C-alpha positions in Angstrom: 6.0 158.9 117.7 9.5 159.8 117.0 11.0 157.3 119.4 9.9 153.7 119.6 9.1 152.3 123.0 10.5 148.9 124.1 9.2 146.6 126.9 12.7 146.3 128.5 13.2 149.9 129.0 9.8 151.1 129.8 7.9 150.4 133.1 4.2 150.9 133.4 4.6 154.0 135.5 6.9 155.6 132.9 4.3 154.7 130.3 1.4 156.5 131.9 3.6 159.2 132.6 4.6 159.6 128.8 0.9 160.0 128.1 -0.1 162.3 130.7 -2.1 159.8 132.9 -2.0 160.1 136.5 -0.2 157.2 138.0 -2.0 157.2 141.2 -5.5 157.1 139.4 -4.5 154.3 137.0 -4.8 151.4 139.5 -7.3 149.1 137.7 -6.3 147.3 134.2 -8.1 144.3 134.0 -7.9 143.5 130.5 -5.3 144.4 127.7 -5.3 148.4 127.7 -4.1 150.4 124.7 -3.8 154.0 124.0 -5.7 154.2 120.7 -6.0 157.9 120.8 -2.2 158.3 120.6 -1.7 156.1 117.5 -1.6 157.7 114.0 -2.9 155.9 110.8 0.5 155.5 109.3 2.0 153.4 112.3 2.6 149.9 111.9 3.5 149.2 115.6 1.7 150.5 118.6 2.5 150.6 122.3 0.2 148.2 124.4 -0.1 147.8 128.2 -0.7 144.2 129.6 -2.4 143.1 132.6 0.9 142.6 134.3 2.0 146.2 133.8 4.4 145.6 130.6 4.5 147.7 127.6 4.7 145.8 124.2 5.0 146.9 120.6 2.0 145.2 118.9 0.9 145.0 115.1 -1.8 147.7 114.6 -4.0 144.9 113.5 -4.4 143.9 117.1 -6.5 147.1 118.0 -9.7 145.3 118.4 -11.9 144.8 121.2 -12.1 141.0 122.2 -15.8 141.2 123.3 -18.1 138.4 124.5 -21.6 138.6 123.6 -22.8 140.4 126.7 -20.1 143.1 126.1 -21.1 143.6 122.4 -24.6 144.1 123.1 -23.7 146.6 126.1 -21.6 148.6 123.6 -24.3 148.5 120.9 -27.4 149.5 122.8 -30.9 149.0 121.7 -31.6 149.5 118.1 -33.8 152.1 116.8 -34.2 153.7 120.2 -33.1 157.3 121.6 -33.8 157.5 125.2 -34.7 160.8 127.0 -35.6 161.8 130.5 -37.9 164.7 131.5 -37.7 165.8 135.1 -40.6 168.1 136.3 -39.0 170.3 139.1 -42.4 171.4 140.3 -43.0 167.8 141.6 -39.8 166.9 143.5 -40.2 167.1 147.2 -36.7 165.7 148.1 -37.8 162.3 149.0 -34.6 160.8 147.6 -36.1 157.7 146.8 -34.6 157.9 143.4 -31.0 158.2 144.9 -31.5 155.2 147.4 -32.9 153.1 144.4 -30.0 154.0 142.3 -27.4 153.3 145.1 -28.9 150.0 145.9 -29.2 148.9 142.4 -25.4 149.6 141.5 -24.1 148.7 144.8 -22.9 152.2 145.8 -21.6 153.6 149.0 -23.8 156.1 150.9 -21.4 158.9 149.6 -21.6 157.8 146.1 -24.2 159.2 143.7 -25.1 158.5 140.2 -28.1 160.8 140.7 -28.2 163.6 143.3 -31.0 166.0 144.4 -29.7 169.6 144.9 -31.6 172.3 146.6 -31.4 175.5 144.4 -33.0 179.0 143.7 -33.2 181.0 140.6 -32.7 184.3 142.4 -32.7 185.8 145.8 -36.1 185.9 147.3 -37.6 183.5 144.8 -37.7 180.4 147.1 -35.7 177.3 146.7 -36.7 174.2 144.9 -35.2 170.6 144.5 -33.4 169.6 141.5 -32.4 166.0 140.6 -29.2 165.7 138.5 -28.2 162.8 136.8 -25.8 162.2 134.0 -27.0 164.2 131.0 -26.5 161.3 128.5 -25.5 163.9 126.0 -25.6 163.5 122.1 -22.1 165.1 121.9 -20.3 164.0 125.1 -17.2 165.4 125.9 -16.2 162.8 128.4 -16.1 159.9 125.5 -13.5 162.0 123.5 -10.8 162.3 126.2 -10.8 158.6 127.2 -7.4 157.2 126.2 -8.6 153.5 126.2 -12.4 153.5 124.9 -13.5 152.7 128.4 -16.5 155.3 128.2 -18.5 155.5 124.9 -21.8 156.6 123.5 -24.3 153.9 122.3 -26.7 154.0 119.2 -29.7 154.6 121.7 -27.7 157.6 123.1 -26.7 156.3 126.4 -23.1 156.8 127.6 -21.7 153.9 129.5 -18.3 153.0 131.1 -16.6 149.7 130.8 -14.7 149.2 134.0 -12.9 146.2 132.5 -10.9 148.6 130.4 -11.1 151.9 132.6 -7.5 152.8 134.0 -8.6 155.3 136.3 -7.0 158.4 134.6 -10.0 160.5 135.4 -9.8 162.4 132.1 -13.6 161.8 131.7 -14.3 163.5 135.1 -12.5 166.7 134.1 -14.2 166.6 130.9 -17.7 166.3 132.1 -19.4 170.1 132.7 -22.2 168.3 134.9 -19.9 166.8 137.5 -21.7 163.6 136.5 -19.0 161.1 137.3 -17.7 159.5 140.5 -14.3 158.0 141.1 -13.9 154.6 143.1 -11.1 155.8 145.6 -11.4 152.7 148.0 -12.8 149.4 147.7 -16.3 149.2 146.6 -19.3 148.1 148.9 -19.4 144.5 147.8 -22.9 142.8 148.1 -23.5 138.9 148.5 -22.0 137.3 145.4 -20.2 140.3 144.0 -16.7 139.2 144.3 -17.3 136.2 142.1 -19.9 137.9 139.7 -19.4 138.3 136.1 -19.3 142.0 135.3 -22.3 143.6 134.0 -21.4 146.8 132.0 -25.2 147.9 131.7 -25.5 147.5 135.6 -21.9 148.4 136.3 -21.6 145.8 139.0 -19.3 144.6 140.5 -17.9 148.2 141.1 -14.1 148.0 141.1 -11.5 150.2 142.9 -9.6 152.8 140.7 -12.3 153.1 138.1 -15.0 155.7 137.3 -18.6 155.4 137.8 -21.8 157.2 136.6 -25.6 157.1 135.8 -26.3 154.5 133.1 -30.0 155.5 132.5 -30.6 151.9 133.9 -29.5 150.3 130.8 -30.1 146.9 132.3 -33.8 147.8 132.9 -34.3 149.1 129.6 -33.1 146.0 128.2 -36.1 144.1 129.6 -38.6 146.9 128.8 -38.9 148.4 132.4 -38.4 152.1 133.4 -35.1 153.1 135.1 -34.6 152.3 138.9 -34.9 156.1 139.9 -38.0 156.8 137.5 -39.9 153.8 139.2 -38.9 154.6 142.5 -40.0 158.3 142.9 -43.6 158.6 144.6 -44.3 162.2 143.4 -44.3 161.8 139.5 -41.2 163.8 139.4 -39.6 161.8 136.2 -40.9 161.1 132.7 -38.9 158.7 130.6 -39.3 157.3 127.0 -38.1 157.4 123.6 -37.5 160.5 121.6 -37.7 158.5 118.0 -41.3 157.5 119.3 -42.0 160.9 120.7 -43.1 159.3 124.0 -42.5 159.6 127.7 -44.0 157.9 130.4 -44.4 159.1 134.1 -42.9 156.8 136.5 -45.6 157.4 139.3 -48.8 157.7 137.2 -47.7 155.6 134.1 -49.3 158.1 132.1 -47.8 158.2 128.5 -47.8 161.6 126.7 -46.3 163.2 123.7 -42.4 164.2 124.3 -42.9 167.2 121.9 -45.9 168.4 123.7 -44.5 168.0 127.2 -41.5 170.1 126.3 -43.2 172.7 124.3 -46.0 173.3 126.5 -43.9 173.5 129.6 -41.0 175.6 128.6 -38.5 172.7 129.0 -34.8 173.7 129.1 -31.4 171.6 129.2 -28.5 172.5 131.5 -25.9 174.7 129.8 -27.0 174.4 126.2 -24.2 176.9 125.2 -21.5 174.2 125.5 -23.2 172.2 122.6 -23.3 168.7 124.5 -26.9 168.3 123.6 -28.2 166.6 126.9 -30.9 164.1 126.7 -32.1 165.4 130.0 -34.9 167.9 130.0 -36.1 170.1 133.0 -39.5 171.6 133.3 -39.4 174.8 135.4 -40.5 174.5 138.9 -43.8 176.4 138.2 -46.8 175.7 140.6 -44.6 173.9 142.9 -46.1 171.5 145.2 -44.7 173.3 148.5 -43.7 176.8 149.2 -40.5 178.0 151.1 -41.1 179.2 154.6 -38.1 180.6 156.7 -37.1 178.2 159.6 -38.6 175.1 158.0 -36.6 171.8 158.2 -34.1 171.0 155.4 -33.7 167.4 154.1 -31.0 166.9 156.8 -33.7 167.4 159.6 -32.0 170.8 160.8 -33.9 173.9 161.1 -32.6 176.6 158.6 -31.9 180.2 160.0 -34.4 182.8 158.8 -33.6 184.1 155.4 -31.1 181.4 154.8 -30.9 180.3 151.0 -28.9 177.4 149.5 
């Protein structure tokens, strides 16, 4: 930086504008925020944003996260693990139990989705199928690279999390995600009993906070205690497999059957979404072969409305 920023001359609004951050979106700063990505190695002083909206010049040595034990373990993840999800498109019947279980666990509003079930088809006349779409938990996540305050990060077990205590609502990560896997809390969240006074749990992302970003977490809180994710356990049709790539094993959420991940992928022609982008997703899809249902013109869609003949979504 060619010009130093002084607390007296700089407001929070000017500070955010200087670094290209949307002032309207940057509403939630609950801890000392800093733009570490804007600091070069040879600088001794760096601008930092305080909780009351002031900008101070601080020693570079203060660029440390003051984390409690819960925050530390949430950022580190589970040692020796590499979590993966496999979605069998032939099995999904659009029951949407995965969506409701996820919304309930993370205290989301009805219009907010960490996982969504889409109706799609590969080509005209081939018939539709349902496609659940969570966060891809990329090994090379573009979202983490654009966050200016280290609010979103990738853990050693492959899960990408968000720390809403640090999120300033700039929404850079939303723009960077090619899978549209993130949502923004434009309004006050849907508080459940006890949320207002609850200690923030990064692995559950509860309580939600206005002006921050939210997304699928692979149910990191459940993995911590050795259980399958909420969506995987809630599906009644055996759509989801979940497990550890390091162990080459995944378990079906419905049948509880455990198989070799490598065999499941190779034997069924598994694929990932947008592999050409180099994001290296940890979510695999099995093609909708031998679907459990067939498309019939005029059948009811998931909204309970009759589709016109020849309609394709």
